[in-house]
C-alpha positions as CSV (number, residue, x, y, z in Angstrom):
1,S,0.0,0.0,0.0
2,A,1.1,3.6,-0.6
3,R,2.4,5.8,2.2
4,L,0.2,8.6,3.5
5,E,1.7,11.9,4.7
6,V,0.4,12.9,8.1
7,S,1.4,16.4,9.4
8,V,1.8,16.6,13.2
9,F,1.7,19.9,15.1
10,V,2.3,20.1,18.8
11,I,1.8,23.2,21.0
12,V,3.2,22.8,24.6
13,Y,1.1,24.9,26.9
14,A,2.9,24.1,30.2
15,I,5.3,21.7,31.7
16,E,3.3,20.8,34.8
17,N,5.7,18.7,36.7
18,V,9.4,17.7,36.6
19,H,10.7,14.9,38.8
20,E,14.4,14.4,38.3
21,L,14.8,11.7,40.9
22,N,12.0,9.6,39.5
23,N,13.0,10.5,35.9
24,Y,9.6,11.7,34.6
25,W,7.9,15.0,33.6
26,K,4.3,15.9,32.9
27,V,3.2,18.2,30.1
28,K,0.0,19.9,28.9
29,A,-0.1,20.1,25.1
30,N,-2.3,20.4,22.1
31,F,-1.9,17.8,19.3
32,E,-3.1,18.4,15.8
33,L,-2.9,15.9,13.0
34,S,-3.6,16.7,9.4
35,W,-4.0,14.3,6.4
36,T,-6.0,13.7,3.3
37,D,-7.9,10.5,2.4
38,Q,-8.7,9.9,-1.2
39,R,-11.4,7.4,-0.3
40,L,-13.6,10.0,1.2
41,K,-16.2,12.2,-0.5
42,M,-17.7,15.0,1.6
43,Q,-20.8,17.1,1.1
44,N,-21.5,20.8,1.5
45,L,-18.2,21.8,3.2
46,N,-18.0,25.3,4.7
47,K,-15.0,27.5,4.1
48,N,-14.6,27.7,7.9
49,R,-13.2,24.3,9.0
50,N,-14.7,24.8,12.5
51,R,-18.1,24.4,10.9
52,N,-17.1,21.1,9.3
53,L,-17.0,19.3,12.6
54,L,-17.5,15.5,12.2
55,T,-20.2,13.9,14.4
56,Y,-19.3,10.9,16.7
57,L,-20.8,8.6,14.2
58,E,-18.9,10.1,11.2
59,R,-15.6,9.9,13.2
60,D,-16.2,6.2,13.8
61,L,-16.5,5.6,10.0
62,I,-13.2,7.1,8.9
63,W,-9.6,6.2,9.4
64,I,-7.7,8.4,11.9
65,P,-3.9,8.1,12.2
66,E,-2.8,6.4,15.4
67,V,-0.1,8.1,17.5
68,M,1.4,6.1,20.3
69,F,3.5,7.6,23.1
70,S,6.2,4.9,23.8
71,N,8.0,6.8,26.5
72,N,5.1,7.2,29.0
73,Q,4.0,4.9,31.8
74,L,1.0,3.4,30.1
75,Q,2.2,3.8,26.4
76,N,-0.9,5.8,25.8
77,R,-2.2,6.7,22.4
78,L,-4.0,9.8,21.1
79,I,-7.6,8.9,21.4
80,V,-10.8,10.1,19.7
81,D,-13.1,10.9,22.6
82,S,-15.4,13.7,23.6
83,K,-12.5,16.0,24.1
84,A,-11.2,15.5,20.5
85,E,-12.3,17.3,17.5
86,V,-12.2,16.0,13.9
87,T,-12.8,18.6,11.2
88,V,-12.5,18.9,7.5
89,E,-10.5,21.9,6.0
90,R,-12.0,22.9,2.7
91,T,-9.2,23.8,0.3
92,Q,-11.0,22.8,-2.9
93,N,-12.7,25.9,-4.3
94,E,-15.1,24.2,-6.7
95,P,-16.9,21.0,-5.7
96,S,-16.5,18.0,-7.9
97,I,-19.2,17.1,-10.4
98,S,-21.1,14.0,-9.1
99,R,-23.8,12.0,-10.6
100,Y,-25.5,12.1,-7.2
101,Q,-25.5,15.8,-7.0
102,D,-28.8,16.3,-8.6
103,L,-30.5,13.6,-6.4
104,N,-29.8,15.3,-3.1
105,N,-28.8,18.8,-4.2
106,A,-25.4,18.4,-2.5
107,L,-22.0,19.8,-3.4
108,I,-19.4,17.0,-3.3
109,Y,-15.8,17.6,-2.2
110,D,-13.0,15.1,-2.8
111,G,-11.1,13.8,0.3
112,K,-7.8,13.9,-1.6
113,L,-8.1,17.7,-2.0
114,N,-9.5,18.6,1.5
115,A,-7.6,17.8,4.7
116,M,-8.9,16.0,7.7
117,N,-7.8,17.5,11.0
118,Y,-7.7,15.9,14.5
119,N,-7.2,18.2,17.4
120,R,-7.0,17.4,21.2
121,T,-5.5,19.0,24.3
122,F,-4.2,16.6,27.0
123,S,-2.0,16.3,30.0
124,E,0.5,13.4,29.8
125,Q,3.4,12.1,31.9
126,F,6.6,11.0,30.1
127,E,9.6,9.2,31.3
């Protein structure tokens, strides 16, 4: 299978705890992942990505990259829970022509041309 490029952005808000003797530190940070998925077709995207928020059901139906923290106590992963947001960033100016467009009066956007975004703030302890 082909490789897929996933962009990762991290903003560290605070280093909450540092324990030199126990060799760990705790950080509060925001993680954002961005990728495209050519298998997806989306309808009626807004230019403002915050208005293209996926529902819980929609998030369960798509592939979301897995990020694992190997240097923390529980080897946690980024999770898609109620604190996470998954949005679509519309970069395609003109919607694709679809044979289904006339049936439901929808504008269809290609997943290869419009980025999916995962965003979540968390506190995590690292060794």
